[in-house]
C-alpha positions in Angstrom: -8.0 77.8 49.3 -11.4 78.9 50.4 -11.8 75.7 52.5 -8.8 76.7 54.5 -10.1 80.1 55.5 -11.5 80.2 59.1 -12.8 82.9 61.2 -10.1 85.3 62.3 -7.5 83.9 59.8 -5.1 86.3 58.1 -4.7 85.5 54.4 -1.2 86.2 53.2 1.3 85.6 50.5 4.9 84.9 51.5 6.8 84.0 54.6 7.9 87.4 56.1 6.5 90.6 57.4 4.5 92.6 54.9 5.8 95.9 56.3 9.2 96.9 57.4 10.2 97.6 61.0 11.8 101.1 61.5 15.3 99.6 61.6 14.8 97.3 58.7 13.2 99.8 56.4 16.4 101.8 56.3 18.5 98.8 55.3 20.2 98.8 58.7 21.1 95.3 59.8 18.8 94.0 62.6 20.1 93.3 66.0 18.9 89.7 66.4 21.8 87.5 67.5 22.7 84.6 65.2 22.7 81.3 66.9 25.7 79.0 66.7 24.1 77.1 63.8 23.8 80.1 61.6 26.8 79.0 59.5 25.2 75.7 58.8 24.6 75.2 55.1 21.1 75.0 53.9 21.0 71.5 52.6 19.5 69.6 55.4 16.4 67.5 54.9 17.0 66.8 51.2 18.1 63.6 49.6 20.6 63.7 46.8 21.6 60.4 45.2 21.0 56.9 46.6 23.0 57.3 49.7 22.7 61.0 50.5 21.7 62.0 54.0 20.8 65.4 55.4 23.9 67.5 55.6 24.5 70.1 58.3 28.3 70.5 58.3 29.2 74.0 59.4 30.9 76.7 57.2 34.0 77.4 59.2 35.7 79.9 56.9 34.8 83.1 55.1 32.8 82.6 51.9 34.8 82.9 48.7 33.0 85.1 46.2 32.8 84.1 42.6 34.8 85.8 39.9 33.0 87.9 37.3 35.1 87.1 34.3 34.3 84.0 32.1 36.5 81.0 32.3 37.8 80.2 28.8 41.0 78.3 29.4 40.9 74.5 28.7 40.6 72.5 31.8 41.0 68.8 32.6 38.9 67.5 35.5 40.2 64.8 37.9 37.5 62.4 36.8 37.6 60.6 40.2 34.2 59.6 41.4 33.4 61.6 44.5 30.7 60.9 47.1 29.5 63.2 49.9 32.1 63.3 52.7 35.0 62.8 50.3 38.3 64.6 51.0 41.4 65.4 49.0 42.8 67.3 46.0 39.9 66.3 43.6 37.5 68.0 46.0 39.7 71.1 46.1 39.7 71.1 42.3 35.9 70.8 42.2 35.5 73.7 44.7 37.8 76.0 42.8 36.2 75.2 39.5 32.7 75.9 40.8 33.8 79.2 42.4 35.4 80.2 39.1 32.1 79.5 37.3 30.1 81.7 39.7 28.8 79.1 42.2 29.5 79.3 45.9 30.8 75.9 47.2 32.5 77.5 50.2 36.2 77.5 51.0 38.4 75.3 48.8 39.3 73.1 51.8 39.2 69.7 50.1 36.1 68.6 52.1 33.0 67.6 50.3 30.2 68.8 52.7 26.8 70.4 52.6 27.9 73.8 51.3 29.7 72.3 48.3 26.8 69.9 47.7 24.4 72.8 47.3 26.7 74.4 44.7 27.0 71.0 42.9 23.2 70.8 42.7 23.0 74.3 41.2 25.7 73.4 38.6 24.1 70.1 37.7 20.7 71.8 37.2 22.2 74.5 34.9 23.9 71.7 32.9 20.9 69.5 32.5 22.1 66.8 34.9 19.7 65.3 37.5 20.9 66.6 40.9 22.9 64.1 42.8 25.6 64.1 45.5 27.8 61.8 43.4 30.3 63.5 41.2 30.9 61.2 38.3 31.6 61.3 34.5 28.7 63.5 33.4 29.4 66.1 36.0 33.2 66.1 35.4 32.6 66.5 31.6 30.2 69.4 32.3 32.8 71.0 34.5 35.2 70.9 31.6 32.7 72.4 29.2 30.1 74.1 31.3 26.9 75.7 30.0 25.8 79.1 31.1 22.4 79.6 32.8 19.4 80.2 30.5 18.6 83.9 30.3 15.0 84.4 31.4 14.7 88.1 30.5 16.6 89.0 27.4 16.0 92.7 27.7 16.5 92.9 31.4 18.7 95.4 33.2 22.4 94.6 33.3 22.1 94.2 37.1 19.2 92.0 38.0 18.2 88.7 39.7 16.5 86.0 37.8 14.6 83.2 39.7 14.0 80.1 37.7 11.3 78.1 39.4 11.5 75.3 37.0 15.1 74.5 37.7 15.0 75.9 41.3 18.0 78.3 40.8 18.7 82.0 41.2 21.1 83.8 38.9 22.4 87.3 39.9 23.7 89.4 37.0 25.9 92.5 37.8 26.8 94.8 34.9 25.6 92.2 32.4 27.8 89.4 33.7 26.8 86.4 35.8 27.9 87.1 39.3 26.4 84.3 41.3 24.4 81.1 40.7 22.7 79.3 43.5 20.4 76.5 44.3 17.1 77.6 45.9 13.9 76.2 47.3 10.8 78.2 46.5 7.1 78.0 47.6 5.8 74.5 48.0 2.4 75.3 46.5 0.7 73.4 49.3 -2.0 75.6 51.0 -1.5 76.0 54.8 -3.0 77.4 57.9 -0.8 77.9 61.0 -1.5 79.4 64.4 1.3 81.3 66.1 2.0 84.0 68.6 2.5 87.2 66.7 2.6 90.8 68.0 1.6 89.8 71.5 -1.4 87.6 70.6 -2.2 84.3 69.1 -3.1 84.6 65.4 -3.9 82.2 62.6 -2.3 82.7 59.2 -3.3 81.0 56.0 -1.7 81.1 52.5 -1.1 79.2 49.3 2.7 78.8 49.8 3.3 80.1 46.2 6.2 82.1 44.8 4.3 84.1 42.2 5.9 84.7 38.8 6.4 88.3 37.7 8.7 91.3 37.7 9.6 92.9 41.0 12.3 95.0 42.8 14.2 94.5 46.0 12.8 96.6 48.8 13.8 96.4 52.5 16.0 93.9 54.2 17.1 92.8 57.7 20.5 91.6 59.0 21.0 88.3 60.8 18.0 86.3 61.9 14.7 88.0 61.4 11.5 86.7 63.1 8.4 86.6 60.9 5.0 85.2 61.6 6.0 81.9 59.8 9.5 81.4 61.2 13.0 82.6 61.2 14.6 84.1 58.0 18.4 84.7 57.7 19.5 88.0 56.1 16.2 88.4 54.2 16.0 90.7 51.2 12.3 91.3 50.3 11.2 91.9 46.7 7.4 91.1 46.6 5.4 92.0 49.7 6.2 89.4 52.3 8.3 87.3 49.8 12.1 87.4 50.3 15.4 85.9 49.4 16.7 84.4 52.7 19.1 81.9 54.1 17.6 78.7 55.7 18.9 75.7 57.4 16.9 73.5 55.1 17.0 74.0 51.3 15.9 70.7 49.8 15.7 69.9 46.1 11.9 70.3 45.9 10.1 73.6 46.7 9.4 73.6 50.4 8.9 77.2 51.6 5.8 79.3 52.4 6.5 81.4 49.4 10.0 82.9 50.0 13.1 81.9 48.1 15.3 79.9 50.4 19.0 79.7 49.7 22.0 78.1 51.4 23.3 79.9 54.4 26.7 80.8 52.9 25.0 82.4 49.9 22.7 84.4 52.2 25.9 85.6 53.9 27.2 87.4 50.8 24.1 88.2 48.9 23.3 91.5 50.8 26.7 92.8 49.7 25.9 92.0 46.0 22.2 92.8 45.7 21.2 96.4 46.4 17.8 98.1 46.9 15.6 98.7 43.9 17.3 95.9 41.8 14.9 94.1 39.4 13.9 90.6 40.3 12.3 88.4 37.6 10.5 85.2 38.6 9.7 82.8 35.9 8.7 79.1 35.3 7.0 76.5 37.4 8.4 73.4 39.2 7.2 70.1 37.9 7.2 67.4 40.6 8.2 63.9 39.4 
């Protein structure tokens, strides 16, 4: 890291502003307008399975929130092999099942696009399946007999967020129950130095691109697109200095952020309504690159 430090460089951790603006510090949504691509799911730029390509299909309907009650009734999956871009009743079944289990695949419209893919990845990782865009026997069997996410903090508060850096997922508990499970992309761990125009002048920022483990609490947030010194963050919720949960147009399978916790756009749409201020955030684990 020392080799990266140059004269005038600002050393930082995270991908957002370290201090809140007057509007954001009160929790009031920001006024930045959301471009037309804001509803694009955050799965572009990642490969999933042999034939997977970056996915940028838009979310064209309101996000369906997961249920809070456990699913105990026996189910029988369609068992039809599905690939990205598939359509039909088997995809609708998949979307409804994922929603019932606490994932956010988007509207049950029978179209297997990028938003559903991100939810599939999260489900596969929780169930010990290598993430892929293809829905085949192992994933169908897991959907019939799903596992619950590993609890990272056994004595944690009933309402809390747990970030599993090893599996690259975030689990939100509300009242002791799993409320939401999502695929994420955390800090890449690759040191960086970038020069950008910030606060009216050109500045150089350097950092380690790490998402530190530890115990934190949510602090301030901004609504819509929030401009930081390292790029645009959608609906950011900060919990450790300049590190935040936020929506992104690219949420690949490997850690790729400057330190923030990226999540699919449709998840970032609903998370502010589920995750309040002062809620514990526990970050654990470490990603192992293949």
